[in-house]
GUBA-189356 format. One record per residue: residue in one letter; z, x, y of N, C-alpha, C in turn. Coordinates in pm, whole numbers, plus 50000, padded with zeros to 5 digits. Example, Ala and Ser with C-alpha at 12.3 -4.5 7.8 and 13.67 -1.06 7.14 Angstrom:
% residues 2
A507805131949431507805123049550507805132049670 S507085128549775507145136749894507875129050003 
END
This chain:
% residues 480
M500005008349879500005000050000500005008650126 F500735020050120500815028850237499445034350274 W498725039950175497445046050206496395035650244 R496495023750186495575012950228495825009450374 G497105009050412497435006250552497005017450645 V497195030050600496785041450682495295040650715 L494485037650613493035036550635492695024050715 G493355012850682493045000350748493405000150895 Y494505007150930494935007351070494345018951148 L493485026951086492865038051157492065033351280 P491265022451271490575017751392491545014051505 V492715008451467493715005251569494195018051636 N494435028051553494895040951605493885046851702 I492615046151665491565051451752491505043651883 A491545030451873491475022051994492665024652085 Q493875025552026495055027852108495025041652172 G494525051452097494435064852152493485065652270 V492295059852253491295060152360491785052452481 V492295040352458492765032152569493965038552638 G494875044352558496035050852618495635062152712 L494665070152671494215081052757493425075852878 L492585065752854491825060152967492725053253068 T493815047453019494775041253111495315051553208 I495645063353156496155074053242495045079153333 V493885081853275492785087553353492385078353468 L492205065553440491655056453539492695050253631 F493815045953576494805039453662495475049353757 T495595062153717496155071953811495175075353922 R493945071153907492935073254011492675060654093 V492655049254025492385036554094493605032254176 L494805034354122496035030654192496575042554270 T497225039754382497915050354454499165054554375 P499745066354405500975070154336502085059554347 E502205053154464503215042754481502905030654393 Q501635026454389501245015054305501445018154157 Y501155030554119501365034353979502855034153946 G503685038154041505125037254021505595022754008 V505015013854087505344999554076504984994253938 Y503794997953890503384993853755504354999053649 A504785011553662505705017453565507025009853562 L507555006453678508834999253684508684985153628 A507594978053663507394964453614507174964253464 F506444974153411506224974853267507544977353195 S508424985253252509744987453194510534974353192 A510414966353298511084953353302510534944053195 L509214944353173508584936353067509144940152930 S509164953052903509644957752773511094953952750 L511904955452853513334952352839513554937452815 T512834928952887512994914452871512574909852733 Q511414914652687510944910752554511924915252446 T512464927152462513384932352362514694924652362 V515224921652478516504914652488516414900752427 L515344893452456515294879352420514534876252291 L513464883452261512534878552160512244887952043 T512504900652059512084910251957512774908051823 W513994902651823514684901351695513994891351603 T513294881351660512544872151574511334879151514 E510724888151590509604896051537510074904951422 A511254910951438511804919551332512104911451206 A512644899551223512954891051107511694886551036 M510634883651112509354879951051508874891050959 A508984903651004508474914850926509344917650803 R510664916950820511544921350712511694911050600 F511674898050632512014887850532510794880750473 H509604884150520508404877250470508244879250319 A508374891750273508174894550131509174887050043 R510444886750086511474879950008511244864950003 Q510924858750117510704844250119509424840450046 D508444849250048507224846749971507544846649822 A508354856249778508734856749636509544844549595 D510334839249689511174827549660510444814349682 G509184814849727508424802649752508894794749872 R509454801549973510014794650088509344798750220 L508094802450214507424806550336507344795550443 P507074782950407507064772650513508404771750586 D509514772550514510824772450580511004784950666 H510514795950616510584808650690509894807350826 F508674802050826507934800650951508554789951041 A508944778650983509544767951063510814772751133 T511614780151063512864785151120512604795251231 L511724804651204511474815151303510814809751429 Y509834800851414509164795851534510084786951616 R510964779551551511924771551629512874780551706 L513344791151642514204800651711513484807151828 W512224810951805511464817751910511284808652031 F510874796252010510624787352123511904784352201 A513044783552132514314781352202514654793352292 L514424805252241514724817352318513754819252434 A512484815352414511474817352518511784809252644 L512554798552630512924790452747513774798352846 A514424808952799515274816852888514474826052979 V513224828952943512434838553021512234834153166 P511784821653193511624817853333512934817553411 V514034814653343515334814753410515694828853455 V515494838453364515764852453398514834857053510 A513564853353500512594857353601512994852253739 A513404839653745513794833853874514984841253933 G515944844753848517114851853897516784865753950 V515954872953876515584886453920514794886054051 L513804877254058512964876554177513734871454299 R514754863354275515534857754387516574867554440 F517234874754351518394882454393518204897554392 A517244902854317517064917354311516394922354439 P516844933654492516254939054616514954946454588 L513884938654569512594944454533511634943654651 S510754953654660509694953054760508704942154721 A507884937854817506914927054790505934930754678 P505334942654678504424946054567505144946354432 L506394951254431507134951754306507484937754257 K507774928554349508044914654309506834908354241 V505654910754295504434905354234504244911054094 A504444924154082504254930553951505304925753850 V506544924153893507594919453803507324904953761 A506834896553854506474882853818505374882853711 A504384891653726503324892753626503884897353493 A504864906353498505484911453375506204900353300 F506954892053370507664881153304506684870953245 A505594868553315504594859253261503974864753133 A503784877853129503164884053011504114884552892 V505424884552918506404885852810506204875152703 V506104862752745506074851552651504844852152561 V503664853852620502444853652540502324866152453 R502784877552505502734889852424503654888852302 S504824883352320505754882252209505264872452103 L504704861352146504214851452050503034857251970 T502194864952038501104871551967501634882151872 K502684889151914503304899251829503894892951703 L504454880951716504994873851600503884871151499 S502724867251548501574864851460501104877751395 Q501114888451471500674901251417501644906351310 E502954904651332503934908951232503794900951103 R503434888351114503204880350995502054886050913 R500994889950979499844895650910500174909150846 R500914917450918501314930350863502174928550738 A503154919750747504074917650634503344912050513 A502314903950536501554897950427500494907350371 G500374919150429499364928750382497974925750431 E497844917050534496534913850591496174924450694 V495804935950645495594947550731494484945150834 S493364939850789492224938050880492554927950990 G493254917050956493614907051056494574912651159 A495604919751114496564925751206495884936251294 A495004944051234494304954551308493394948651416 L492654938151380491734932051476492504926151595 L493624919551567494434913651673494934924451768 D495364935551713495864946551795494754952551881 I493594954551821492474960651894492034951752010 V491914938651985491484929452091492454929852208 Q493754929652178494754930052285494704943352360 T494604954252286494644967452348493434969652438 V492244967652382491014970352458490794959752566 G490954947052529490724936352626491704936752741 G492984939152712493984939952819493704951352915 F493294962652861492974974152946491784971153037 L490694965852979489474963453057489724953253168 L490414942353133490674932253235491624937653341 G492634945253300493544951253396492834960653491 L491874968253439491114977353524490284969753627 V489654958853584488874950753677489774945153787 L490924940253749491854934653847492364945453943 A492544957553892492974968553980491884972154079 L490634971854033489514975254122489324964954233 V489724952354207489584942254311490794941754403 G491764950654378492844952154474494174945754441 L494454942954314495734936554279496864946554255 G496604959354274497654969354274498374970854142 G499684973754151500474976554032500614964853937 A500334952753982500424941053895499204939653804 A498114946353837496854944253766496924947053617 P497454958553572497494961053427498304950553352 L499364945553414500224935653349499544922153340 L498824918553444498064906053440496984906653334 G496344918153318495334919753214495914918153075 M497074924553051497734923252920498054908752888 G498664901852985499074888052961497914878752937 A496844880253015495694871253003495014872752867 I494864885052819494204887052689495094882152575 S496394884152586497294878952482497214863752476 L497114857352592496984842752596495684838352529 L494614845652553493334842352490493434843852338 C494114854252292494284856152147495044844552084 L496034839552156496834828552102496004815952078 V494994813952160494124802152141493524802152001 F493254813951948492594814951817493584816051701 V494734822451721495624825151608496804815651597 L497244809851710498474802051705498354789151623 P497264781351635497204769051555497354771651405 A496684781651353496784784651209498184789351172 D498794797351259500134802451228501174791251231 L501054782251327501994770951330501764761851209 G500504761251164500204753151047500894758150921 R501244770950917501944776350800503354770950788 A503864765550899505204759550895505164744950850 R503964739550829503844725550789504514723550653 G505354713550645506094710950522507404718450513 G507614727750604508854735350605509874728750696 R511104733350685512164727850768513014739250824 Y513624736350937514534746050996515774747050907 D516094759250867517214761650777518294769550852 P519444763250885520494770350959520994782850888 A521094782250756521554794050682520554805450693 M519274801850687518234811950703518254817650843 A518424808950943518484813551082519664822951102 K520794819751039521974828351051521704842150990 A521044842350875520724855050811519754863150897 Y518774856350956517814863251041518504868951166 A519404861151223520124865751341521024877551306 A521694876751192522574887851150521784900651131 Y520544899251087519684910951071519014914951203 G518424905151272517554908151385518254911451515 L519394904951543520074907551670520544922051683 P521144927751579521464942151591520234950851610 V519104946951544517874954451566517474953751713 A517544941551771517194939851912518114947952002 L519404947651973520344955152055520084970052046 S519754974651926519434988951912518174992451990 L517204983151992515984985652068516244985152218 I517204976752259517594976652400518174990252438 L519014995552350519575008752375518475019352375 A517465017552288516325026852288515565025952420 L515435013852475514775012352604515605018552716 V516925017052706517795023952802517515038852797 L517365043652675517085057852654515745062052715 S514755053152707513395056952750513035052452891 T513805043452952513415038253083514425040453194 T515675043853159516685045753262516255056053364 D515615066753316515215077453407514305072553518 R513425062853488512515057753590513275050453700 F514205041653660514965034253761515845043553844 L516405053753781517265063053854516425072153943 L515245076053900514355083553987513975075354110 A513725062354088513405053654202514595052554297 A515805051954240517005050454323517325063354400 F517235074754332517615087354396516475093854474 L515225091354431514075097454498513215086454559 N512065082954493511195072554547510215068154439 E509405057954470508455052554372507355062554339 Q507035071554432506025081654402506525091254293 A507805094654298508375103154192508305096054057 V508515082954059508395075153936506965075753884 G506005074953976504605075553935504255088853872 V504715099953929504475113253873505095114253734 Y506345109953725507065110753597506385102153491 H506025089853529505415080753432504055085753387 A503295091953477501995097253438502145108153333 G503045117653360503275128353262503905123253136 Y504845113953150505515108153034504515100752947 S503655092853008502645085352932501675094552862 L501265105052932500315114552873500925121352751 G502215125052761502885131652650503245122252537 S503945111452573504455102552468503355094052407 R502425089552488501395080652436500515087752335 T500225100452361499395108152268500055108852130 L501365110752128502095111352002502345097351946 D502655087852033502945074251987501785068351908 V500575071651949499405066251878499475069851730 V499815082351701499895086751562501095080451492 F502245080451558503445074851498503315059751472 I502755052651569502585038251552501615035351437 W500555043151430499585041751320500275043251186 L501035054151169501725056251042502815045951020 G503485041751128504535031751114504005018051074 M502835014351126502235001451090501965000750940 A501545011950883501285012350739502555015050660 G503425023650714504575028250638505705018250625 G506005010950731507115001450726506974991050616 P505884983350616505704973550508505644979950370 A505094992050360505014998650229506395002250176 L507295006650265508645009850222509394997350178 V509234986550253509884973950215509374969350079 A508054969950059507484965649931507964974349817 A508054987649840508524996649735509964993549696 L510814990949795512214987849767512354974449696 E511624964249742511764950949683511214950349541 R510184958249513509524957249382509984967949282 G510364979749333510724990549241512104996249260 G512874990649354514214995549376514245009049446 H515415015449444515605027949518514795039649462 P514565040849333513715051949286512305051249346 A511715039249346510375037749404510405040349555 L511485035849621511605038149765511685053149796 K512455060549717512605074849741511255082049731 D510475078649630509165084949613508245081649730 A508215068849767507335064549876507765070850009 A509085071350032509585076850158509315091750170 H509475099050061509225113550065507755116350096 E506865108650036505445110450062505115107350208 Q505665096250259505395092450396505925102750495 A507175106950474507805116150568507055129450573 G506645134550456505905147050453504585146050527 F503875135150505502595133150573502795131750724 M503865124850763504165122850904504445136250974 V505255144650911505555157750969504305166250978 L503495166050873502295174150868501325170850981 L501285158151021500385153951128500995155251267 T502265151351280502835149751415503445162351472 L504015171151388504635183151444503615192051514 P502455194951454501465202951528500905195651650 A500855182451643500375174851760501335176751877 A502645176151850503645177751955503645191852012 V503615201851922503605215751968502325218652047 G501195213951996499935216052067499925209452202 L500495197552210500565190252337501385198052439 A502505203652395503335211452485502595223952535 L501785229752448501075242052483499945239752583 V499365227752583498225225152672498565215052780 G499865213252809500285202952904499655204353041 R499605216553095499085218353231497585215553240 P496735221853158495305218553169494995204153130 L495765198453037495535184552999495785175253116 A496865177653191497155169453308496075171153415 Q495565183353431494505185653529493265177453498 V492975175753369491775168453328492005153353330 M493185148953285493405134853257494025127053373 V494775133553460495555126453561494925128453698 G495035118053782494505118753917495085130353996 A494345135154096494715147454169496085146254235 D496445134454283497715132754352498915133954258 L498685132354128499785132354033499725143653931 S498605150753922498385159853809499325171753807 A499635177553922500485189553923501875186353868 G502465175553917503775171653867503735167253723 A502675159953686502555155053548502465166553450 G501775177353488501655188853400502985195153368 R503925194353460505275199453438506075190453345 V505715177753344506445167953263506055168653116 V504755170753087504215169152953504935177352845 P505185190452863505815197952754507185192552713 W508005188652810509315183152776509195169752704 I508235161752746508055148652682507445150252543 A506685160852520506165163452386507315165752288 V508305173352332509495175652248510235162452225 A510505155352335511225142752324510435132452242 G509115132252260508285122552190508275124752040 W508275137351997508305139951853509635135951793 L510735139351859512055135351811512185120151807 S511675113651911511725098951918510895092651807 G509685097851784508805092051682509375093451543 M509875105151508510445107151376511685098451356 T512465096851463513665088551455513295073851436 T512385068851521512045054651520511275050551396 Y510275058351359509355054151253509705059451115 Y510765067351106511225071450973512735070450958 L513495078051035514935078751013515625065151029 L515225057351129515875044451152515465033851050 Q514435036650970514065027350864515195025650763 A516075035450754517195034650660518045022350686 F518225018650811519115007550845518464994050820 T517154993050845516474980350818516264978450668 L515974989250597515804988150452517104984550384 G518194990350432519504987350375520134974850430 K519444967950523519954955850589521324958150651 K521524970250703522764973750773522414976450919 T521874966150981521344967951116522434969451221 M523664965451190524744967551285524944982551311 M524644990651210524785005151227523735010751324 L522645003351343521645007551439522235008451580 I523144999351609523744998951742524505011851769 A525345015751672526095028251688525155040051696 C524075039351617523135050551611522415052551745 M522145041651817521425042651942522345043352063 A523595038952049524495038652165524805052652217 V524985061952125525355075552168524235082252249 P522985082952198521945089252281521625081552408 A521715067952403521455060152524522515063052630 G523785063352586524855066552679524725080652734 A524375090052646524185103952690523065104952793 N521995097052774520875097452866521265092653005 V522025081653011522465076453140523355086653211 I524315092153137525255101653197524525114253246 L523645119553162522915131553199521995129253318 N521315117753320520445114653434521235113353563 L522365106453557523205104853676523705118353726 A523965127453633524485140553672523395150053719 L522215149253656521205159553680520125155653782 I519745142853789518675139053883519055141754028 P520275137854073520595140754214520535155754247 R520815164254149520865178654175519525185554150 F518835181454043517615188554003516355180154014 G516465167554053515305158954071514585156153941 L513265157653943512425154453827512805162753705 D513115175353724513505183853612514755178553542 G515685173253619516895167753560516595156353465 A515635147853502515245136753414514615141953286 L513815152453297513155158153179514175164253082 W515095172053134516105178153048516965167452981 S517295157153056518125146353001517415139152887 T516125136552905515365129352803515285137152673 A514915149952681514775158152560516115159452488 A517185162252563518505163852501518975150952435 S518735139652499519205126752446518485123152316 Y517185125552310516465122552186516875132052074 G517245144252107517785153252005519085147951947 V519955143152033521205137051987520915124951898 G519945116951938519585105051859519085108551721 A518265118851709517715122851579518815127651485 V519745135451537520855140251455521735128651409 G522045119551501522865107951466522195099051363 A520875096751376520165088351280520155094551142 T520015107851135520015114651007521355113250936 I522435115051011523775114550951524155100350911 L523995090751003524405077050974523485070350873 G522205074450871521265068150778521645070250633 R522345081050603522765083650465523745073150415 R524455066850507525425056550468524785042850452 A523595041150505522915028250497521965027550379 C521005036550377520005037050269519405051050272 P519935060350195519515074350205518015076050189 L517405082850285515985086050280515835101150272 P514895105950192514745120550177514185126950303 V514625139050329514075147150438513165157750375 P511905158350414510965167850352511135181850409 W512225188550370512545201550429511445211850405 A510865212050287509835221950257508615220150347 V508185207650364507045204850452507395208550596 L508605205250637509045208150774509035223250801 A509525231050704509575245650722508175251550727 K507325247550633505965253050630505145248650751 S505275236150790504555231350908505075238251033 G506395240551039506965247551154506445261751165 L506325268751052505775282251053504315282251097 A503555272651048502155271451091502055268751240 C502975260751293502995257851436503345270351518 A504255278751465504605291151534503385300351543 L502615301151435501395309251437500375303351534 M500305290051539499405283351633499795286451777 A501095286051806501565288851941501255303251982 A501415312551888501105326451918499635328251953 A498765321251878497325322251904496955316052038 V497525304452068497205297552193497705305552314 S498835312452299499425319552412498555330952463 V497645336052381496785347152425495505342352492 V495265329252491494085323852559494355323852710 P493505329652792493735330152937493835316252999 A494575315253107494775302553177493635300253275 F492495296053223491335293353308491545280753393 G492335271653343492515258953411491475248653370 G491835235853379490895224953357490345223853217 V489125219053208488505216053079488325228452993 V487925239653054487665251852977488935256452904 E490045257252977491295261352915491735251452808 L491605238652837492025228352742491235229452612 V489915230552621489075231152502489345243752420 L489445255152487489685267752417491045267852346 K492075263352416493405263452357493525253252244 A492965241552265493025231252161492255235552037 S491105241552055490295246051941490995257251866 A491495267051940492195278051875493415273151799 G494165264251860495365258951795495045251251670 A494025242751675493665234651558493215243351442 V492395253451471491885262151364493025270051301 V493875276151383494965284351330495945275851251 Y496295264151302497235255651228496615251251095 G495365247151098494725242550975494675253450869 V494285265450909494235276650813495615280050761 A496595280450851497965283950810498545273350718 A498335260550750498875249850666498255250250526 L496965253050519496315254350388496845266450311 A496995277650381497485289750315498905287950262 L499735280750340501125278350299501245266550203 D500165259050184500155247150101501215237150149 A501295235250280502255225850338501955211650292 G502965205150237502785191550189501805190250075 G501605201250000500635200949890499205199849938 L498975203950065497665201950127496565209550052 R496865221950012495845229849943495465223549809 G496485218949737496215212549608495385199949623 R495695192049725494925179649747493495182949787 A493335193049871491985196849913491155201749795 L491775209449706491065214349587490695202849494 D491605193149480491315181449395490105173849448 I490085171649580488975164449641487675172149621 L487755185449641486555193749626486035193549483 Q486955194349387486545194149246485905180949207 R486455169949258485875156849228484465155649286 R484275161349404482945160549467481925169249395 L482395180849344481495190049278481265186649130 K482095177849075481995174148934480675166648909 P479935170448808478665163548780478885148748750 A477985140448793478105126048770477945122948623 
END
């Protein structure tokens, strides 16, 4: 199931990667630094609102679908979840009215925040439909829904930005495309609840599982977004724009790979546990973790090594110098965050001990707030970068330790060591490439790094890579 998902979600990965980079390239040029900062703050408000109110129903849809399908209770499953979702969605306009009425926001930021709240409802309902498809193994349907939202939201947001809607434009594009998707998918999804009934016991079980997940994600958002609000408070919206541009360039590049593997890996781990118990889970998890390290560690190290020329190429001139300083630190933080979110934290959802997620995320989130409050006033943008990297390191260590008490997952130490050595050789090779600047430096360093890492990983047989390559070669050369 994992490898079928990896291949099936590859188009999603490509679409998200291209759109993520184009978002940085074009929006940092079409929008002023202040408008880009407004967009960053409003998008953070969107993420926080969706997580606080609605994400736990999405988590319950993903985790309990296989069990309810086996028990023949899918109609009750859908009826219960959709009733819970619609009740919670009623709170969104109330929250929006309170924020827009009482928060001291500038006029452009108020418009962008209003667009963010409008997008929350339709994005979450579409996400619920997408999680249903993922859990059911409908890879092509889930992938298509994701691609339409990603590409369509970006294109419409860009058009709206070009006509002068400022920082609200990307959010309006996201919301409008999600609403269009719902026209096609919602009737069929609601039809799956036909014949089902709302089950209070089922709702209680979903809440017991999903609410701690949501709270842990809120803490994760505190970890990832507090720096922006504090930069705005201590500095200005332009500083937020610089930080968000570099942060997006660093984290988005890695997130694309992690999300791709997570889309395939999460359902596969649940299926392995439900069908084969812990022995099957251990085998599946070890394979996934090794493959994840093999792909993402060199991506993070390479990103840190080419941060300056990458920002020169990808980010608008007003933001590129500062963004280039941000990228290497965010590459470190992004790798720690990705491994924690898409592998280490799976221990708590698989073991249905989601209350432990709260403790696991509270420490790094708290550390991030404290470090930002201490370092931003003194060191400015650098203080936010140091705080982010340190906090995600704390989170990774905590997730590893606490995860053993929930549902022990193997750590692929051999793959990690060999991949780390290959990355060290890659860094040595890249460091001797002259700093030409711009596209020339980026291409030369990226090419040198990719070749050296690939050769080193094969020579070291990291993750059994050499053996797999030889097997593939032998099969191709074998006479028909």
